[in-house]
KEZAMI-569917 format. One record per residue: residue number from 1; residue in three letters; chain; x, y, z of N, C-alpha, C in turn. Coordinates in nm, 3 decimals, always signed. Example, Ala and Ser with C-alpha at 12.3 -4.5 7.8 and 13.67 -1.06 7.14 Angstrom:
BEGIN
(1,"Ala","A",(+1.319,-0.569,+0.780),(+1.230,-0.450,+0.780),(+1.320,-0.330,+0.780));
(2,"Ser","A",(+1.285,-0.225,+0.708),(+1.367,-0.106,+0.714),(+1.290,+0.003,+0.787));
END
This chain:
BEGIN
(1,"Met","A",(+0.789,-1.080,+1.195),(+0.787,-1.012,+1.119),(+0.709,-1.020,+0.972));
(2,"Val","A",(+0.649,-0.930,+0.924),(+0.588,-1.002,+0.814),(+0.603,-0.878,+0.736));
(3,"Ser","A",(+0.642,-0.893,+0.576),(+0.720,-0.823,+0.475),(+0.626,-0.820,+0.359));
(4,"Phe","A",(+0.578,-0.746,+0.260),(+0.561,-0.759,+0.157),(+0.548,-0.635,+0.083));
(5,"Val","A",(+0.531,-0.635,-0.058),(+0.542,-0.574,-0.187),(+0.400,-0.574,-0.257));
(6,"Val","A",(+0.340,-0.448,-0.257),(+0.186,-0.466,-0.334),(+0.253,-0.408,-0.472));
(7,"Arg","A",(+0.186,-0.455,-0.573),(+0.225,-0.371,-0.692),(+0.063,-0.345,-0.740));
(8,"Met","A",(+0.047,-0.214,-0.812),(-0.086,-0.200,-0.844),(-0.043,-0.090,-1.002));
(9,"Lys","A",(-0.119,-0.090,-1.094),(-0.120,-0.059,-1.228),(-0.249,+0.063,-1.244));
(10,"Phe","A",(-0.239,+0.172,-1.261),(-0.331,+0.271,-1.267),(-0.341,+0.352,-1.412));
(11,"Leu","A",(-0.442,+0.410,-1.469),(-0.414,+0.501,-1.584),(-0.402,+0.579,-1.587));
(12,"Pro","A",(-0.268,+0.672,-1.637),(-0.228,+0.779,-1.646),(-0.323,+0.895,-1.615));
(13,"Glu","A",(-0.468,+0.888,-1.636),(-0.548,+0.992,-1.630),(-0.600,+1.011,-1.424));
(14,"Asp","A",(-0.560,+0.903,-1.391),(-0.568,+0.877,-1.228),(-0.459,+0.908,-1.159));
(15,"Arg","A",(-0.326,+0.968,-1.219),(-0.211,+0.964,-1.154),(-0.253,+1.062,-0.993));
(16,"Ala","A",(-0.288,+1.177,-1.066),(-0.281,+1.248,-0.956),(-0.389,+1.235,-0.826));
(17,"Glu","A",(-0.510,+1.161,-0.833),(-0.579,+1.135,-0.731),(-0.508,+1.008,-0.679));
(18,"Val","A",(-0.472,+0.888,-0.744),(-0.409,+0.798,-0.690),(-0.290,+0.867,-0.569));
(19,"Ser","A",(-0.207,+0.964,-0.630),(-0.114,+0.998,-0.528),(-0.149,+1.051,-0.423));
(20,"Asp","A",(-0.254,+1.126,-0.406),(-0.337,+1.184,-0.305),(-0.395,+1.058,-0.234));
(21,"Leu","A",(-0.450,+0.984,-0.279),(-0.538,+0.851,-0.159),(-0.401,+0.802,-0.103));
(22,"Leu","A",(-0.274,+0.794,-0.169),(-0.145,+0.700,-0.129),(-0.102,+0.798,-0.027));
(23,"Arg","A",(-0.095,+0.906,-0.049),(-0.034,+1.003,+0.050),(-0.081,+0.986,+0.179));
(24,"Lys","A",(-0.244,+1.000,+0.213),(-0.340,+0.985,+0.313),(-0.308,+0.876,+0.358));
(25,"Leu","A",(-0.334,+0.728,+0.287),(-0.328,+0.589,+0.315),(-0.211,+0.612,+0.369));
(26,"Ala","A",(-0.087,+0.625,+0.322),(+0.047,+0.611,+0.394),(+0.058,+0.663,+0.542));
(27,"Glu","A",(+0.021,+0.786,+0.528),(+0.000,+0.880,+0.687),(-0.063,+0.827,+0.778));
(28,"Ala","A",(-0.203,+0.784,+0.739),(-0.232,+0.694,+0.861),(-0.186,+0.581,+0.870));
(29,"Ser","A",(-0.134,+0.514,+0.807),(-0.107,+0.372,+0.816),(+0.033,+0.377,+0.893));
(30,"Arg","A",(+0.125,+0.466,+0.889),(+0.236,+0.479,+0.970),(+0.224,+0.491,+1.112));
(31,"Gln","A",(+0.138,+0.558,+1.135),(+0.059,+0.564,+1.280),(-0.012,+0.441,+1.377));
(32,"Glu","A",(-0.018,+0.343,+1.285),(-0.037,+0.238,+1.314),(+0.045,+0.154,+1.449));
(33,"Pro","A",(-0.006,+0.114,+1.551),(+0.102,+0.067,+1.673),(+0.189,-0.039,+1.595));
(34,"Gly","A",(+0.120,-0.125,+1.547),(+0.228,-0.222,+1.445),(+0.287,-0.248,+1.310));
(35,"Cys","A",(+0.248,-0.113,+1.276),(+0.298,-0.078,+1.126),(+0.448,-0.056,+1.165));
(36,"Val","A",(+0.537,-0.122,+1.133),(+0.699,-0.097,+1.133),(+0.730,-0.039,+0.996));
(37,"Ser","A",(+0.660,-0.029,+0.866),(+0.727,+0.068,+0.754),(+0.601,+0.031,+0.652));
(38,"Tyr","A",(+0.574,+0.135,+0.606),(+0.467,+0.172,+0.477),(+0.555,+0.289,+0.401));
(39,"Ile","A",(+0.591,+0.232,+0.267),(+0.633,+0.324,+0.160),(+0.591,+0.306,+0.010));
(40,"Pro","A",(+0.490,+0.378,-0.018),(+0.504,+0.394,-0.151),(+0.566,+0.434,-0.267));
(41,"His","A",(+0.616,+0.383,-0.369),(+0.713,+0.432,-0.459),(+0.634,+0.413,-0.600));
(42,"Ser","A",(+0.652,+0.493,-0.664),(+0.647,+0.441,-0.828),(+0.734,+0.384,-0.889));
(43,"Leu","A",(+0.748,+0.344,-1.023),(+0.823,+0.245,-1.048),(+0.912,+0.328,-1.154));
(44,"Glu","A",(+1.035,+0.374,-1.169),(+1.086,+0.437,-1.236),(+1.087,+0.407,-1.362));
(45,"Gly","A",(+1.061,+0.472,-1.461),(+1.028,+0.473,-1.651),(+0.900,+0.409,-1.623));
(46,"Asp","A",(+0.799,+0.419,-1.557),(+0.653,+0.349,-1.541),(+0.551,+0.444,-1.446));
(47,"Pro","A",(+0.561,+0.589,-1.432),(+0.489,+0.650,-1.337),(+0.348,+0.615,-1.323));
(48,"Asp","A",(+0.266,+0.501,-1.365),(+0.117,+0.462,-1.331),(+0.174,+0.287,-1.301));
(49,"Thr","A",(+0.279,+0.262,-1.255),(+0.266,+0.152,-1.158),(+0.295,+0.199,-1.038));
(50,"Val","A",(+0.283,+0.129,-0.909),(+0.282,+0.164,-0.772),(+0.343,+0.042,-0.744));
(51,"Leu","A",(+0.409,+0.059,-0.635),(+0.445,-0.055,-0.559),(+0.472,+0.002,-0.417));
(52,"Ile","A",(+0.398,-0.070,-0.308),(+0.407,-0.024,-0.162),(+0.499,-0.167,-0.119));
(53,"Tyr","A",(+0.604,-0.111,-0.034),(+0.687,-0.166,+0.059),(+0.595,-0.164,+0.191));
(54,"Glu","A",(+0.557,-0.307,+0.285),(+0.477,-0.297,+0.386),(+0.559,-0.401,+0.504));
(55,"Gln","A",(+0.577,-0.348,+0.629),(+0.606,-0.430,+0.702),(+0.523,-0.396,+0.863));
(56,"Tyr","A",(+0.473,-0.547,+0.887),(+0.427,-0.530,+1.039),(+0.522,-0.620,+1.115));
(57,"Lys","A",(+0.475,-0.557,+1.262),(+0.500,-0.618,+1.363),(+0.482,-0.805,+1.332));
(58,"Asp","A",(+0.362,-0.834,+1.351),(+0.337,-0.976,+1.310),(+0.210,-0.995,+1.228));
(59,"Ala","A",(+0.133,-1.101,+1.216),(+0.033,-1.094,+1.126),(-0.085,-1.036,+1.203));
(60,"Ala","A",(-0.096,-1.041,+1.333),(-0.223,-0.994,+1.373),(-0.198,-0.833,+1.358));
(61,"Ala","A",(-0.080,-0.742,+1.333),(-0.083,-0.603,+1.312),(-0.114,-0.574,+1.158));
(62,"Glu","A",(-0.089,-0.706,+1.051),(-0.111,-0.674,+0.922),(-0.270,-0.682,+0.908));
(63,"Glu","A",(-0.363,-0.755,+0.970),(-0.455,-0.774,+0.985),(-0.521,-0.654,+1.055));
(64,"Ala","A",(-0.478,-0.604,+1.155),(-0.552,-0.468,+1.217),(-0.553,-0.344,+1.102));
(65,"His","A",(-0.441,-0.366,+1.016),(-0.428,-0.261,+0.907),(-0.515,-0.260,+0.803));
(66,"Arg","A",(-0.558,-0.392,+0.766),(-0.650,-0.416,+0.655),(-0.787,-0.389,+0.716));
(67,"Gln","A",(-0.830,-0.402,+0.881),(-0.917,-0.368,+0.899),(-0.981,-0.236,+0.949));
(68,"Ser","A",(-0.865,-0.179,+0.949),(-0.888,-0.016,+0.962),(-0.958,+0.066,+0.880));
(69,"Ala","A",(-1.020,+0.180,+0.963),(-1.112,+0.265,+0.864),(-1.020,+0.348,+0.734));
(70,"His","A",(-0.869,+0.366,+0.792),(-0.837,+0.423,+0.690),(-0.825,+0.373,+0.569));
(71,"Phe","A",(-0.798,+0.214,+0.570),(-0.760,+0.112,+0.467),(-0.871,+0.078,+0.402));
(72,"Lys","A",(-0.984,+0.085,+0.448),(-1.140,+0.086,+0.408),(-1.156,+0.182,+0.317));
(73,"Lys","A",(-1.118,+0.321,+0.353),(-1.168,+0.424,+0.301),(-1.082,+0.466,+0.187));
(74,"Tyr","A",(-0.918,+0.455,+0.182),(-0.842,+0.465,+0.086),(-0.808,+0.407,+0.024));
(75,"Ala","A",(-0.783,+0.240,+0.043),(-0.773,+0.154,-0.047),(-0.830,+0.096,-0.099));
(76,"Val","A",(-0.949,+0.019,+0.006),(-1.079,-0.041,-0.076),(-1.187,+0.076,-0.179));
(77,"Gly","A",(-1.199,+0.165,-0.086),(-1.297,+0.285,-0.146),(-1.226,+0.346,-0.236));
(78,"Gly","A",(-1.098,+0.364,-0.238),(-1.057,+0.437,-0.342),(-0.936,+0.414,-0.426));
(79,"Leu","A",(-0.823,+0.338,-0.399),(-0.719,+0.275,-0.476),(-0.763,+0.170,-0.552));
(80,"Tyr","A",(-0.820,+0.048,-0.476),(-0.883,-0.044,-0.541),(-0.999,+0.001,-0.652));
(81,"Gln","A",(-1.056,+0.083,-0.646),(-1.159,+0.136,-0.762),(-1.097,+0.189,-0.904));
(82,"Lys","A",(-0.983,+0.207,-0.858),(-0.916,+0.302,-0.971),(-0.785,+0.186,-1.022));
(83,"Met","A",(-0.734,+0.110,-0.984),(-0.639,+0.028,-1.030),(-0.678,-0.088,-1.126));
(84,"Arg","A",(-0.598,-0.096,-1.224),(-0.589,-0.210,-1.317),(-0.563,-0.335,-1.294));
(85,"Glu","A",(-0.474,-0.355,-1.213),(-0.377,-0.494,-1.212),(-0.323,-0.448,-1.040));
(86,"Arg","A",(-0.326,-0.573,-0.990),(-0.301,-0.584,-0.836),(-0.255,-0.694,-0.848));
(87,"Gly","A",(-0.113,-0.733,-0.744),(-0.014,-0.820,-0.732),(+0.049,-0.823,-0.576));
(88,"Arg","A",(+0.071,-0.960,-0.505),(+0.161,-0.893,-0.376),(+0.228,-1.018,-0.387));
(89,"Glu","A",(+0.384,-0.951,-0.359),(+0.458,-1.043,-0.301),(+0.526,-1.051,-0.161));
(90,"Asp","A",(+0.511,-1.151,-0.129),(+0.557,-1.195,-0.002),(+0.683,-1.227,+0.051));
(91,"Leu","A",(+0.779,-1.120,+0.135),(+0.900,-1.122,+0.110),(+0.957,-1.192,+0.258));
(92,"Leu","A",(+1.066,-1.283,+0.261),(+1.157,-1.354,+0.381),(+1.276,-1.307,+0.400));
(93,"Ala","A",(+1.277,-1.255,+0.515),(+1.397,-1.183,+0.559),(+1.530,-1.284,+0.564));
(94,"Leu","A",(+1.664,-1.215,+0.507),(+1.756,-1.341,+0.474),(+1.840,-1.332,+0.605));
(95,"Val","A",(+1.836,-1.196,+0.619),(+1.934,-1.184,+0.802),(+1.836,-1.139,+0.894));
END
């Protein structure tokens, strides 16, 4: 299982567009056969920081996600153009 959190910062004026892109990206990503979980969150007290909790069956499923048309359209062509900062935290399950 591959699990991680992506943290992104956006400008307040982009909030509505970012929300729409995240909704479309999440809907499409959840349909991928290797996607276990794909949940965008806003950070409480900081609505311009977005965290996406992602889980995939394996590394191949994660790579398939990154190569998908919807990722290229909504993430690379949309969110990546608006974000001011981006970080990724890889997670290891304890149990």
